[in-house]
C-alpha positions in Angstrom: 5.8 -22.3 -8.4 2.2 -21.6 -7.5 1.7 -19.0 -4.8 0.1 -21.5 -2.4 3.4 -23.6 -2.5 5.8 -20.6 -2.0 7.6 -20.4 1.3 6.6 -17.3 3.5 9.6 -15.0 3.7 8.1 -12.2 5.9 9.5 -11.7 9.4 6.2 -10.6 10.8 2.7 -11.9 10.1 0.2 -9.7 8.3 -3.5 -9.3 9.1 -5.9 -9.5 6.2 -8.1 -6.4 6.6 -9.8 -3.9 4.4 -9.2 -0.4 5.9 -10.0 2.8 4.0 -7.0 5.1 4.0 -6.0 8.4 2.3 -2.8 8.3 0.1 -1.1 11.7 -0.3 1.6 11.9 -3.1 2.9 14.1 -5.9 2.2 13.4 -9.5 4.8 13.5 -12.3 4.3 17.3 -12.7 4.9 18.0 -9.0 1.2 18.6 -8.1 0.0 17.2 -4.8 -2.5 14.4 -5.1 -4.9 12.9 -2.6 -6.7 9.5 -3.2 -8.9 7.3 -1.2 -7.5 3.8 -1.2 -7.7 0.5 0.8 -5.1 -1.1 3.0 -5.6 -4.8 2.1 -3.2 -6.3 4.7 -1.1 -4.8 7.4 1.9 -6.0 9.5 4.8 -4.7 11.5 7.0 -4.7 8.4 4.7 -3.1 5.9 1.3 -3.0 4.2 -0.3 -3.8 0.9 -2.3 -0.8 -0.3 -4.6 -0.9 -3.3 -4.7 2.4 -5.2 -6.6 3.2 -8.4 -3.7 4.7 -10.3 -0.1 3.7 -10.5 2.5 5.7 -8.7 6.1 6.3 -10.0 8.6 3.9 -8.5 10.5 6.4 -6.4 7.3 8.1 -5.2 7.1 9.0 -1.5 3.6 8.7 -0.1 1.9 9.6 3.1 -0.8 7.2 4.4 -3.5 8.6 6.6 -6.1 6.5 8.4 -9.3 8.5 8.7 
């Protein structure tokens, strides 16, 4: 089904924004990493963040708004 025909399943609305944020994480070797990224949309239940590199699935990240 095309995305425009899919039913919205989110509990809360999201705001389409472009906010620069810092993403702190650990790479596969345990080294701390800091990356400038963009929060594409934000809502009470989550956010979509665009990063330049992929993060491992179980990665914990810290998001900082400058």
